[in-house]
N, C-alpha and C positions, 0 to 999 in steps of 0.2 A: 384815682383815689377813691377808696371806698369809705363810707360813713357808718360807722357802728350805732347801735342803739343809744348808747350813752351820749355821743357827740350828736345824734339827731335830736335828742331830748334837750340838750345844751343850746342848740341853734333854735330849736322851737321855743323855748323860755326866753330866750334873747330877743326873737322877733315879735313875740307876743307881750312881752314885758310881764310875764307871770312866773311863777315859782317852778323850780325844776321838779320838785315832787309832785305838783299838779299836773304838770306835762307827763311825767312817768306813769301816774295813775291813770290819766285819759288815754294815753298811748296802750297801755296794758289792756284797758278796758275794750279799745277798739280792736286790737289784735285777738284778744280772747273771743270776741263776738264774731269777728271775722272767721277764725278757725272753726268755731260752733256750727255756723252757718254752712260752711264747706261741708263738715262732717255729715250734716243733715240732709246733704245734697240740694241745697239751694244755690242758685245763682245770684252773685252780687253785682249790681250795675251801679256804679257812680257815674252818672251822666257828665260827659265831657272829660272823664279822667279815665275810667278803666272798666272792664267787665272781668269777672273771676267766676270760675266754676269747677268743680271736682268731676272729673270724667273717669270711668270705669275702664281700664285697658284689659282686653281679654287675655287668657293663658295663650302662649305662643311657643313654639319651639325655637330654640337658639342653639348657639354653639360656644362652649368655653373657650376663649381666644388662648388660654394658658396651656390647656390640655388637647383641644380639638375635639373633645367629646360633645356629642348631643346632649342637650338638657332642655328643660321645660321652664320657661319663665312663668310663675303663676300670676293669675289675674291681681291686678292691684290699681289703686287709685292714683291718678296724677292730677296736677292743678293746671289749668289752662288760664292763662292770664292775657288779655288783649287790651293794649293802651289805646285809647281814642285818638282820632285824628286832630282834635285841638291841642293836646299835650305834645304830639309830634310835631305840629306846625310851631307851637311855641318853642320847643327845644331847637328847631331849625330857624327860628326867627323869621317865619314867613307871615306872621300876623301883623 
């Protein structure tokens, strides 16, 4: 089951015993800051949780699977996110 943003905010407000409005504002602020930092080329490190960074993928040749014709995939940014070991252990109940 996937949790959408609205459900996440509801759960956060319930757990923290705060208003949904304040949770929405803070979550939007966190996400906006996250996006800005990645656009600026910064690496984001939340110790014990995850690392995230934008990487530039160079232009490369490819083949269109529908037509079989060769094409060029232009260079583009991709997001690399690595989840830390403590999170993985917690999910697997090894702690």
